[in-house]
Structures are given as structure tokens and as C-alpha cells.
C-alpha positions, 0 to 999 in steps of 0.5 A: 500500500502507498499514499498518492495525491494529485493537485490542480490549482491556481497557485503553487501546489508544492505545500499542498502536496507536502501537507497531503502526504503528511496526512497519508504518511500512515500508508507508507514510511519507506520513501516519498516524492513530489513532481510538479509541472510548470509550463512544459517542464517537470520538477521532481524530488524524491528520496527514502525516508519519511515525508518530513525528512525527505523535503527541506526548504531548498527542495520545496523551493525547487518544486514550482508549478500549479499542478503536481503529484506525490507519493509516500511509498510502502514497498511490496514489489521491487526493492527499497532502493531509492531509485524506486521512490516515486513518482516515475518519469518518462519523456515520451510521449509529451512527458509523463510523471506517475505515482501508483498505489497497488501491485501488478500481478503480471508485471513480469509478462509486461516487462517482456512485452515492453521490450519485445513489442513496445521497444521500451526499456524498464530500468528498475524492478518496480511494477510502477515503472512498468505501469507508466510505460504501458500508459505512455505506450498506449497514449503514443499509439493513440496520438497521430499529431502533436496535440492531445485531448481527453478522448485519447487519454481515455482510450489509452486507459481502456487499452491499459485496463485490457493489458494490466492485471492486479490493483492500481490507483494512479495519478499522472501528469502529462506535460503541458496538458494536465492531471490524469487519475484512474483506478483498476476495474475492481476498485481494489485500492482506494481513490477519491476526488475533492474540490475547492471553490476559489475566486479563480475557479475550482481547484481539484485534489485526487488522493488515496483517502478522504482525510487528505482532502478534508484536512486541507480544506477540499470538499469531498466530491466522490470516490473514483469509480472502478475502471474510471479515468478522470482528466483535469486540464491545466485550466481546471476543467474536469473530464471523466469516462468509464474505461473498463468493459466490466467494472465491479467494485471490490474494495480491499477489506483490509483497508477497513481493518487496518490500513486506512485512517479511521477518519477516512471514508472509503467507497461511501463507508466510514472506516471508523464506523466499520471498526465499531461494527467489527467490535459489535460483531466480535462481542456477539461471538465472545458472548457465545463462547465465554461465560460472565465473569471470564473477562475483567477488562477489555484493552486495545492494542493501539491504535487501529483496534481502539474503536473495535475494543471500545464498542466490544466493551460497551456491548458486553458491559465490561470495563475498558482500559488503556493498558498499553501506551504507544510510543508514536515515534516508532514506525508501525511494526507491520511495515518493518521488514524482517521478523527480528526487527519487528520483535525488537521494535514491539517493546520499544513501541508499546509500554504496559501500565502494570496496575491495569493488568495485575491479577486480572483476566484481560481481553486484548483486542487487536485489529488483526494477527498477521505474522504473530510476532507482535501478538506473542510479545504483547501477550508476554508483556501482559503476563509480565505485568501481572495478568492472571489470564490473557485472552486475545481477540482479533477484529479480523478473521485469520490471515491465511493467504498472501495478499498480492494486491499491494500489502506485504503478505507475500508468503504463506510460511510467514502467516501464522494462521496458514495451515494452523487451527485457531487452537494452534495459533493460540498456543503459538502466541501463548494466549490462554484463549483466542477469538477471531472475527468471522469472515461473514461478520467482517463483510457485514461490518462494512455493508452495514455502514454502506449497503451498496458495498456487496463484494470485497477483495478479501483474499488474505482471509478467504483465498479468493483472488478477484482478478482471477489470474492468481494460481498456486504456481504464481504464489510459489514464484512469489515465495521463491523470489522472496526467499531467494533474491540472488537467484531471481536477480541472476535469472532476470539477467539471463532473461535480459541477455536472451531478449537482447540476443533475440533483438539482434537476431 
């Protein structure tokens, strides 16, 4: 997952984009970048690090222009190399910069097509660079003159939808023309648009979450529909068109569980309200499985689980306490690569208030259990603080399958619930009891808030991949690539050499 933003304004946009990225920082802490447009010229600055660390006054001064895009990155494909920080740029046709949230599942195939058919060179391992080059090629295919109009862009996005598989929410700038935004035909990753009325006319912002719009004084207009493309020209005129043949909205359920900020609204559903509903449904399950008096107090694992824990405690008429205090200057452990780093960071990230645990039967509520490392450490912290009994509850169902659409859950062996029963997971995290949310209850939690949402991308829970192109062989290749990066690099070099030889012949 990443955070993306695009702005078309009547004044300088560098500060607006910077502030929007701060509001989207939770979506990616690995790298950040901004590209602005002035006339037919792009200016860009990007680097590894948090937004506040990447941009200094001198960098902001070098980003003039009344339109631009930005991204904060969380790497799920490619590497953490600074060369893969976004936005990406290609100089033809016209000049295009692009920022992408999601993950392409056929990136390797597209790379070969780019080289053999489209005569385009991909310089990094990033699927976002592949996506940019597909877009650039399709725009070039539809252009027969030196001018560009929205219909050409919409035809290019339609062609891109036919070639590209996976998840993608995109903002892109075309030099001298304007801002293009589009979403994959399943609407897996979120994207919304807002406007601000000014004396010079409307200004527009496109962003991953509504919180970025509202936090900067833009009025939420609507979500970008799955398969839809929106083009805002440099004069501020907006065009839109449905570019997919059979779009079906399947928003990512994990956005509501964990990824998005609670004050955002995604596809018409308040994230905060869905998390309250998750707590309500989880309380009903706990009431069925435990007797009165089994639980003394309910405690959240800060921060994402707090709404669910509060609603659960209220529904069960139990005391609610904040037993863990979070150090907000430590990054989210879910986003940290490597089990050892995650394990070490838990104790730095959370500190227990011993008086709240001593002699009590404690129900700990977390948003989800992915690898189990954090959960195990938290259970031990509760015991060390004097808890008599530790019951662990997850507001999400068991995470049993890899997510291939932009969340870092790439291998089955890393998921504690894969191939294990609930009782076995409970023993692994050393809790006295474990309660998972049911998958149907999770979906109802979102549908209750917005009844128009009927389908979801919930592959990490149910193993059903909505794009229809994910096989066991595909998952095996992902695991092999993650566990044998050197062999993958060597194979990529051999493939490139073979392509070069074929080109010569």
C-alpha cells in the first residue's frame, strides 16, 4: 500500500502536496516524492525516508508549478532502493510523471512485452515503472499529431485496463496538458476526488483517502469509480469516462481493518464506523463462547483496534482500559521488514501500565494477527505485568493467504494462521484463549455502514483472488523470489541477455 495525491490549482501546489502526504504518511514510511509541472517542464524530488525528512526548504523551493503529484511509498514489489521512490518519469510521449498505489500481478509478462513489442526499456524492478510505460505506450499509439485531448487519454486507459492485471490507483501528469487519475476495474485500492471553490475557479485534489482532502480544506466530491479515468486540464476543467468493459467494485477489506485512517471514508463507508461494527460483531461471538465473569477488562492494542475494543466493551458491559501506551515515534511494526526487527521494535513501541493488568483476566483486542510476532510479545508483556489470564481477540478473521494486491503478505510460511487451527495459533502466541472475527461478520461490518458495498477483495482471509489470474504456481514464484533474491536477480539477467540476443537476431 502507498499514499498518492494529485493537485490542480491556481497557485503553487508544492505545500499542498507536502501537507497531503503528511496526512497519508500512515500508508507508507519507506520513501516519498513530489513532481510538479510548470509550463512544459517537470520538477521532481524524491528520496527514502519519511515525508518530513525527505523535503527541506531548498527542495520545496525547487518544486514550482500549479499542478503536481506525490507519493509516500510502502514497498511490496521491487526493492527499497531509492531509485524506486516515486513518482516515475518518462519523456515520451509529451512527458509523463506517475505515482501508483497497488501491485501488478503480471508485471513480469509486461516487462517482456515492453521490450519485445513496445521497444521500451524498464530500468528498475518496480511494477510502477512498468505501469507508466504501458500508459505512455498506449497514449503514443493513440496520438497521430502533436496535440492531445481527453478522448485519447481515455482510450489509452481502456487499452491499459485490457493489458494490466492486479490493483492500481494512479495519478499522472502529462506535460503541458494536465492531471490524469484512474483506478483498476475492481476498485481494489482506494481513490477519491475533492474540490475547492476559489475566486479563480475550482481547484481539484485526487488522493488515496478522504482525510487528505478534508484536512486541507477540499470538499469531498466522490470516490473514483472502478475502471474510471478522470482528466483535469491545466485550466481546471474536469473530464471523466468509464474505461473498463466490466467494472465491479471490490474494495480491499483490509483497508477497513487496518490500513486506512479511521477518519477516512472509503467507497461511501466510514472506516471508523466499520471498526465499531467489527467490535459489535466480535462481542456477539465472545458472548457465545465465554461465560460472565471470564473477562475483567477489555484493552486495545493501539491504535487501529481502539474503536473495535471500545464498542466490544460497551456491548458486553465490561470495563475498558488503556493498558498499553504507544510510543508514536516508532514506525508501525507491520511495515518493518524482517521478523527480528519487528520483535525488537514491539517493546520499544508499546509500554504496559502494570496496575491495569495485575491479577486480572484481560481481553486484548487487536485489529488483526498477521505474522504473530507482535501478538506473542504483547501477550508476554501482559503476563509480565501481572495478568492472571490473557485472552486475545482479533477484529479480523485469520490471515491465511498472501495478499498480492499491494500489502506485504507475500508468503504463506510467514502467516501464522496458514495451515494452523485457531487452537494452534493460540498456543503459538501463548494466549490462554483466542477469538477471531468471522469472515461473514467482517463483510457485514462494512455493508452495514454502506449497503451498496456487496463484494470485497478479501483474499488474505478467504483465498479468493478477484482478478482471477492468481494460481498456486504464481504464489510459489512469489515465495521463491522472496526467499531467494540472488537467484531471481541472476535469472532476470539471463532473461535480459536472451531478449537482447533475440533483438539482434
